[in-house]
C-alpha positions as CSV (number, residue, x, y, z in Angstrom):
1,M,-68.6,276.8,-152.9
2,N,-69.0,276.0,-156.4
3,P,-67.8,272.4,-157.3
4,T,-64.5,273.3,-159.2
5,E,-63.9,275.2,-155.9
6,R,-64.0,272.5,-154.2
7,K,-61.7,269.6,-156.1
8,R,-58.9,272.3,-156.1
9,F,-58.7,272.5,-152.1
10,L,-59.3,268.6,-152.2
11,Y,-56.6,268.8,-154.0
12,I,-54.5,271.2,-152.6
13,N,-55.6,269.3,-149.1
14,F,-54.0,266.4,-150.7
15,V,-50.8,267.4,-151.6
16,M,-50.5,268.9,-148.6
17,G,-51.4,266.4,-146.4
18,Q,-48.5,264.3,-148.2
19,I,-45.8,267.6,-147.9
20,N,-46.5,266.9,-144.1
21,D,-46.6,263.4,-144.2
22,H,-42.8,263.5,-145.7
23,T,-41.5,266.6,-143.6
24,D,-43.0,264.2,-140.1
25,E,-40.6,261.1,-141.6
26,I,-37.8,263.6,-142.4
27,Y,-38.0,265.0,-138.6
28,E,-38.4,261.3,-137.5
29,A,-35.6,260.0,-139.4
30,L,-33.4,262.9,-138.0
31,A,-34.3,262.2,-135.0
32,D,-33.6,258.6,-135.1
33,N,-29.9,259.4,-136.9
34,D,-31.4,257.1,-140.3
35,T,-29.7,258.5,-142.4
36,D,-31.3,256.6,-144.8
37,G,-34.6,257.2,-143.9
38,V,-33.7,260.9,-144.1
39,V,-32.4,260.7,-148.2
40,D,-35.5,258.7,-148.6
41,A,-38.2,260.5,-146.8
42,I,-36.8,264.2,-148.6
43,A,-36.5,261.7,-151.7
44,S,-40.1,261.3,-151.3
45,L,-40.6,265.0,-150.4
46,M,-38.5,266.3,-153.9
47,S,-41.2,264.0,-156.2
48,V,-44.7,265.3,-154.6
49,C,-43.2,269.0,-154.9
50,E,-42.1,267.6,-158.4
51,D,-45.6,266.8,-159.5
52,L,-47.1,269.5,-158.1
53,Q,-44.9,272.5,-159.7
54,E,-45.5,269.9,-163.1
55,S,-49.1,270.7,-162.2
56,I,-48.8,274.3,-161.6
57,A,-47.1,275.3,-164.9
58,D,-49.8,272.6,-167.1
59,E,-52.5,274.7,-165.0
60,H,-50.6,278.3,-166.0
61,T,-49.9,277.2,-169.5
62,E,-53.7,276.0,-170.4
63,D,-55.0,279.2,-168.3
64,K,-52.1,281.6,-171.1
65,A,-54.0,279.6,-174.4
66,K,-57.3,280.4,-173.2
67,A,-56.2,284.1,-172.7
């Protein structure tokens, strides 16, 4: 695996780790009937997803500019 691919997979694993952590928090808060915890965990998950979406959009725009 070349350094660029390695960096890409490190980023993927980091983001997926964050997503998994937040979905675990949602599960636990739901199981505990902790409404505030659910709301907070969902907001955190949405933030990670929004950041990922922006990152992908930026990458897509850069790829189109190179073409």
